[in-house]
C-alpha positions as CSV (number, residue, x, y, z in Angstrom):
1,M,26.9,4.8,-12.3
2,T,27.4,4.6,-8.6
3,D,25.7,2.0,-6.5
4,P,22.2,2.9,-5.4
5,A,21.7,3.3,-1.6
6,F,18.4,1.3,-1.6
7,T,17.2,3.2,1.4
8,I,13.7,2.6,2.4
9,G,10.8,4.6,3.2
10,V,7.5,3.1,4.2
11,E,4.3,5.4,4.0
12,E,1.0,4.1,5.7
13,E,-2.6,5.4,5.5
14,Y,-5.2,4.7,8.1
15,L,-9.0,5.1,8.2
16,L,-10.3,6.7,11.3
17,V,-13.3,5.0,13.0
18,D,-15.8,5.9,15.8
19,K,-15.0,3.3,18.4
20,A,-18.7,3.5,19.6
21,T,-20.4,3.1,16.3
22,R,-17.6,1.5,14.5
23,D,-18.4,3.6,11.5
24,L,-16.0,6.2,9.8
25,A,-15.2,9.2,11.7
26,R,-17.5,11.6,10.0
27,D,-16.3,14.7,11.9
28,P,-12.9,14.2,13.5
29,P,-11.3,17.2,15.4
30,A,-9.8,19.6,12.9
31,D,-6.7,19.8,14.8
32,L,-6.3,15.8,15.2
33,V,-3.2,16.0,12.9
34,A,-1.7,18.9,14.8
35,Q,-2.2,17.0,18.1
36,T,-0.6,13.9,16.5
37,E,2.2,16.0,15.2
38,A,2.9,17.4,18.7
39,A,2.9,14.0,20.4
40,L,5.3,12.6,17.9
41,A,7.6,15.7,18.4
42,A,7.6,15.1,22.0
43,R,8.9,11.6,21.1
44,G,11.6,12.9,18.8
45,M,9.8,12.1,15.6
46,P,8.6,15.4,14.2
47,G,7.0,15.9,10.6
48,Q,6.0,12.3,10.3
49,V,2.1,12.6,9.9
50,S,-0.1,14.5,7.7
51,P,-3.7,14.7,6.4
52,E,-4.8,12.7,3.6
53,F,-7.5,13.3,0.8
54,L,-10.4,12.6,3.1
55,R,-11.0,13.9,6.6
56,A,-11.4,10.2,7.9
57,Q,-7.9,9.4,6.8
58,I,-4.4,10.1,8.2
59,E,-1.1,9.3,6.8
60,V,2.3,8.6,8.5
61,Q,5.7,9.0,6.7
62,P,8.6,7.6,8.6
63,R,12.0,9.2,7.9
64,V,14.2,7.7,5.3
65,C,15.7,4.4,6.7
66,S,18.9,2.7,6.0
67,S,17.5,-0.6,7.4
68,V,14.1,-2.3,7.4
69,A,14.3,-2.9,11.2
70,D,14.6,0.8,11.6
71,A,11.3,1.3,9.4
72,R,9.6,-1.3,11.6
73,A,10.6,0.6,14.7
74,Q,9.4,4.0,13.5
75,L,6.1,2.6,12.1
76,A,5.3,1.0,15.4
77,V,5.7,4.3,17.2
78,L,3.5,6.1,14.6
79,R,0.8,3.5,14.7
80,K,0.7,3.5,18.6
81,T,0.8,7.5,18.7
82,V,-1.9,7.9,16.4
83,A,-4.1,5.4,18.1
84,E,-3.2,7.2,21.4
85,V,-4.2,10.5,20.2
86,A,-7.3,9.4,18.3
87,G,-8.3,7.5,21.4
88,R,-8.7,10.7,23.3
89,H,-11.5,11.6,21.1
90,G,-13.3,8.3,21.1
91,L,-11.7,7.3,17.7
92,A,-9.3,4.6,16.4
93,P,-7.1,4.0,13.3
94,I,-7.6,0.9,11.3
95,A,-5.0,-0.2,9.0
96,A,-7.0,-1.5,6.2
97,S,-7.7,-0.5,2.7
98,T,-11.5,-0.2,2.8
99,H,-14.0,0.0,5.7
100,P,-16.3,-3.0,6.2
101,F,-19.6,-1.2,6.1
102,A,-19.3,2.6,5.9
103,E,-21.1,4.6,3.2
104,W,-18.8,6.8,1.0
105,R,-21.4,9.4,0.7
106,G,-20.9,12.3,3.1
107,V,-17.2,11.6,3.9
108,G,-15.8,15.0,3.4
109,A,-12.5,16.0,1.7
110,T,-9.7,17.6,4.0
111,D,-10.0,21.5,3.9
112,R,-6.9,22.1,1.8
113,E,-6.5,23.5,-1.6
114,R,-4.8,20.5,-3.1
115,Y,-7.6,18.2,-1.9
116,R,-10.4,20.7,-2.9
117,A,-8.9,20.8,-6.3
118,L,-8.8,17.0,-6.5
119,E,-12.4,16.8,-5.5
120,R,-13.5,19.3,-8.3
121,E,-11.5,17.4,-10.8
122,L,-12.5,14.0,-9.9
123,Q,-16.0,14.5,-8.8
124,G,-17.9,11.2,-7.9
125,V,-14.8,9.2,-8.7
126,G,-13.0,11.2,-6.1
127,R,-15.8,11.3,-3.4
128,R,-15.9,7.5,-3.7
129,L,-12.3,7.1,-3.0
130,V,-12.4,5.9,0.6
131,S,-9.5,3.6,0.7
132,C,-6.0,3.5,1.9
133,G,-2.8,1.9,0.5
134,L,0.9,1.0,1.5
135,H,3.6,2.9,-0.5
136,V,7.1,1.7,-0.2
137,H,10.0,3.9,-1.6
138,G,13.3,2.3,-2.7
139,G,16.1,4.8,-2.9
140,I,17.7,4.9,-6.4
141,E,19.6,8.2,-7.1
142,D,20.2,7.5,-10.7
143,E,17.3,8.7,-13.0
144,E,17.8,6.1,-16.0
145,L,18.2,3.3,-13.4
146,R,14.9,4.2,-11.8
147,I,13.2,3.8,-15.1
148,D,15.0,0.6,-16.1
149,L,13.9,-1.1,-12.9
150,M,10.6,0.3,-13.1
151,N,10.0,-1.3,-16.4
152,Q,11.2,-4.6,-15.1
153,A,9.5,-4.6,-11.6
154,G,6.0,-4.6,-13.0
155,Y,6.2,-8.2,-13.3
156,F,6.4,-8.8,-9.6
157,L,3.7,-6.4,-8.5
158,P,0.8,-8.8,-8.6
159,H,2.8,-11.1,-6.2
160,L,3.1,-8.1,-3.7
161,L,-0.6,-7.1,-4.2
162,A,-1.7,-10.8,-3.3
163,L,0.3,-10.7,-0.1
164,S,-1.2,-7.5,1.1
165,T,-4.9,-7.7,0.5
166,S,-7.1,-6.1,3.1
167,S,-10.2,-5.0,1.3
168,P,-12.8,-7.6,0.9
169,F,-15.8,-5.5,2.2
170,W,-17.5,-2.6,0.6
171,R,-20.6,-0.9,1.8
172,G,-21.5,-3.8,3.9
173,E,-21.1,-6.6,1.4
174,D,-18.4,-9.1,0.8
175,T,-17.4,-8.1,-2.7
176,G,-15.8,-11.7,-3.5
177,L,-12.6,-9.7,-4.1
178,A,-9.6,-9.9,-1.8
179,S,-8.8,-6.4,-2.9
180,Y,-11.8,-4.1,-3.6
181,R,-9.5,-1.2,-3.2
182,I,-7.9,-1.9,-6.7
183,A,-11.5,-1.6,-8.3
184,I,-12.0,1.6,-6.6
185,F,-8.6,3.1,-7.5
186,N,-8.8,1.9,-11.2
187,E,-11.7,4.5,-11.7
188,L,-9.1,7.4,-11.4
189,P,-7.0,8.5,-14.4
190,R,-3.4,7.5,-14.8
191,T,-3.6,4.5,-12.8
192,G,-2.5,0.8,-13.2
193,L,0.7,-0.3,-14.8
194,P,3.0,2.4,-16.1
195,D,3.8,2.5,-19.6
196,H,7.2,1.1,-20.7
197,F,9.8,4.1,-21.2
198,E,13.1,3.8,-23.0
199,S,14.8,6.3,-20.9
200,W,14.3,8.9,-18.2
201,G,13.9,11.5,-20.9
202,E,11.1,9.9,-22.6
203,Y,9.3,9.5,-19.3
204,R,9.9,13.3,-18.7
205,R,8.7,14.4,-22.0
206,Q,5.4,12.4,-21.7
207,V,4.9,13.9,-18.4
208,D,5.8,17.3,-19.4
209,R,3.2,17.2,-22.2
210,L,0.4,16.5,-19.6
211,V,1.6,19.4,-17.5
212,K,1.9,21.7,-20.5
213,A,-1.7,21.0,-21.5
214,G,-2.8,21.8,-18.2
215,L,-4.0,18.3,-17.4
216,I,-1.7,17.7,-14.1
217,D,0.3,20.0,-12.1
218,D,3.4,17.6,-11.8
219,A,4.2,14.0,-11.8
220,S,2.8,13.5,-8.3
221,K,-0.6,13.0,-10.2
222,M,0.7,9.9,-12.0
223,W,-0.9,7.4,-9.6
224,W,0.5,4.2,-11.1
225,D,1.1,1.1,-9.4
226,I,4.8,1.9,-9.4
227,R,6.5,5.2,-10.4
228,P,9.4,7.5,-9.8
229,S,8.6,9.7,-6.9
230,A,7.9,13.2,-7.8
231,R,9.4,14.3,-4.4
232,F,12.2,12.0,-3.8
233,P,15.0,10.1,-5.7
234,T,13.1,6.9,-5.1
235,L,11.2,4.2,-7.2
236,E,7.8,4.1,-5.3
237,M,5.7,1.0,-5.2
238,R,2.0,1.9,-4.7
239,V,0.1,-1.4,-5.7
240,T,-0.4,-2.8,-2.3
241,D,-3.3,-2.8,0.0
242,M,-2.8,-1.2,3.4
243,C,-1.7,-4.1,5.6
244,T,-3.4,-4.4,8.8
245,S,-0.5,-6.4,10.6
246,L,2.6,-4.3,10.9
247,D,4.7,-7.5,10.4
248,H,3.1,-8.2,7.0
249,A,3.8,-4.5,5.9
250,I,7.4,-4.8,6.8
251,S,7.8,-8.2,5.1
252,I,6.3,-6.9,1.8
253,A,8.5,-3.6,2.1
254,A,11.6,-5.9,2.5
255,L,10.6,-8.0,-0.4
256,Y,10.2,-5.0,-2.6
257,R,13.5,-3.5,-1.6
258,S,15.3,-6.7,-2.2
259,L,13.5,-7.2,-5.5
260,I,14.8,-3.9,-7.0
261,S,18.2,-4.7,-5.5
262,M,18.1,-8.0,-7.3
263,L,17.2,-6.4,-10.7
264,W,20.0,-4.0,-10.2
265,R,22.5,-6.7,-9.4
266,L,21.3,-8.5,-12.8
267,K,22.0,-5.3,-14.6
268,T,25.5,-5.1,-13.2
269,S,26.1,-8.7,-14.9
270,N,24.7,-7.4,-18.1
271,Q,21.4,-9.3,-17.5
272,R,17.8,-8.2,-17.0
273,W,14.5,-9.8,-16.1
274,R,12.3,-10.3,-19.1
275,I,9.7,-7.7,-19.6
276,Y,6.3,-9.1,-20.4
277,P,3.5,-7.5,-22.2
278,H,1.1,-5.4,-20.0
279,M,-1.8,-7.8,-21.2
280,L,-0.2,-10.7,-19.3
281,I,0.8,-8.8,-16.2
282,K,-3.0,-7.5,-15.9
283,E,-4.1,-11.0,-15.9
284,N,-2.1,-11.7,-12.7
285,R,-2.9,-8.3,-11.2
286,W,-6.6,-9.2,-11.7
287,R,-6.1,-12.6,-10.1
288,A,-4.3,-11.0,-7.1
289,Q,-7.1,-8.7,-6.9
290,R,-9.7,-11.3,-7.0
291,Y,-8.1,-14.0,-5.2
292,G,-5.3,-12.7,-3.1
293,I,-3.1,-15.6,-2.2
294,D,-5.7,-18.3,-2.5
295,E,-5.9,-19.4,-6.3
296,G,-2.3,-18.9,-7.7
297,L,-0.8,-16.5,-10.4
298,V,0.4,-17.4,-13.9
299,D,4.0,-18.3,-14.3
300,F,4.5,-17.0,-17.7
301,G,7.6,-18.9,-18.3
302,K,5.9,-22.2,-17.7
303,G,2.6,-20.9,-19.1
304,E,0.5,-22.1,-16.3
305,I,-1.0,-21.3,-13.0
306,V,1.1,-21.7,-10.2
307,P,0.3,-21.6,-6.4
308,V,1.3,-18.4,-4.6
309,A,3.2,-20.2,-2.0
310,S,5.5,-21.7,-4.8
311,L,5.9,-18.2,-6.4
312,V,6.7,-16.8,-3.1
313,D,9.3,-19.4,-2.4
314,E,10.9,-18.7,-5.7
315,L,10.9,-15.1,-5.1
316,I,12.6,-15.5,-1.7
317,E,15.4,-17.6,-3.3
318,L,15.6,-15.0,-6.0
319,V,16.5,-12.1,-3.6
320,R,18.2,-14.1,-0.9
321,A,21.6,-12.7,-1.6
322,D,20.1,-9.1,-1.8
323,A,18.1,-9.6,1.4
324,R,21.5,-10.7,3.1
325,R,23.3,-7.6,1.8
326,L,20.6,-5.4,3.0
327,G,20.1,-7.1,6.4
328,C,16.4,-8.2,6.0
329,V,16.5,-11.9,5.4
330,A,14.2,-12.7,8.4
331,E,11.7,-10.1,7.2
332,V,11.7,-11.4,3.6
333,E,11.3,-14.9,4.9
334,A,8.4,-13.8,6.9
335,A,6.2,-13.6,3.8
336,R,5.8,-17.2,4.4
337,N,3.9,-16.3,7.6
338,I,1.4,-14.5,5.4
339,L,0.8,-17.6,3.5
340,R,0.5,-19.6,6.7
341,D,-2.0,-17.2,8.6
342,G,-3.8,-15.5,5.8
343,T,-3.8,-11.8,4.9
344,S,-6.2,-9.2,6.5
345,A,-8.9,-10.1,3.9
346,H,-8.8,-13.7,5.5
347,R,-8.9,-12.4,9.1
348,Q,-11.8,-10.0,8.2
349,R,-13.9,-12.8,6.6
350,R,-13.4,-15.1,9.5
351,A,-14.2,-12.6,12.0
352,F,-17.5,-12.0,10.1
353,A,-18.2,-15.8,9.7
354,A,-17.5,-16.3,13.6
355,A,-19.8,-13.4,14.6
356,L,-22.6,-14.7,12.3
357,A,-22.1,-18.2,13.7
358,A,-22.3,-16.8,17.4
359,G,-25.9,-15.4,16.4
360,K,-24.9,-11.9,15.7
361,T,-26.7,-9.8,13.1
362,K,-25.2,-8.9,9.9
363,Q,-24.6,-5.4,11.0
364,Q,-23.2,-6.7,14.3
365,A,-20.8,-9.1,12.5
366,L,-19.5,-6.3,10.4
367,E,-19.0,-4.3,13.6
368,A,-17.1,-7.3,14.8
369,V,-14.7,-6.9,11.8
370,V,-14.0,-3.3,12.6
371,D,-13.2,-4.5,16.2
372,E,-10.8,-7.1,14.7
373,L,-9.2,-4.3,12.6
374,I,-8.9,-1.8,15.5
375,A,-7.1,-4.6,17.7
376,A,-4.9,-6.0,14.9
377,T,-3.7,-2.5,13.9
378,V,-1.9,-2.0,17.1
379,A,-1.1,-5.6,17.9
380,G,2.4,-6.5,18.9
381,L,3.6,-2.8,19.1
């Protein structure tokens, strides 16, 4: 087995909002993606933007990167370019997993056959899917290794989710959850934690059964929290909310990349991370969804709830050697900044509370949250 490349690819999805009403862009220009593509091509970055399931969404996909720093540089240009092109039409992107007050009804699907087929299949569940996520690809060429590391990495997914939370509001209400996006996404089939697979062959046999039965077209319809990519030789982490702060997104991407490198390093020493039952990991997944970084996750070795800050400190030390080898120690250690400053969910709630304290109506306070998201999406670029 050759050493994995551990290249990195970071895909971001944005919601498009009307800067006047702060509501979702119900009727964005049909050629908005084409305009953005042209602007990126002029900057030497063609082919890195695409439509998403809903018309009020847009996705960016930086090219495969050998370093986290390169991924950040590309995403900075992509965010800035999307904001500039959208701004010509009175629109703005927000890097958040849900919109604070928009109604999902009437948000149309993108006019492409793939998305029309999804809409026909998913019906109300799909029409309600007004949410965005952060997806991080780690380059692992060996198929068997991809499956082995997927089995082990599930333990750490709640930790990454907790650090990313950006969807506390839904349809004008504070849901009480740090990541309401997870509740929305859970309604889809083939989501959540993947099954445990003994080999690449077993994984392919199960996927092929679904394809043969006509249930899915290919493995891209396996929408698990982590999965072997159907398009690239990567292990794709999908559990995280869309981070409003680019620095937060990059820190989480660096953590994930270093984590799978750490698991590979253990394997080369004939060691491995303990694989815990899904019923236990799901408890931490729920705690991350509900509380984010505020109330701790269960350390199953100790059998007790431990503050997320302590777990993140342990995680940073676990992967430090890998982060050093991959050149992303600073980005990994920046996870402590998320703990100090709070996630986007905290910032949104603070903006809402401050607006109410200033005498704003509830609707005006929700609009203030959108203003916060518009500004924070392009801050520091």
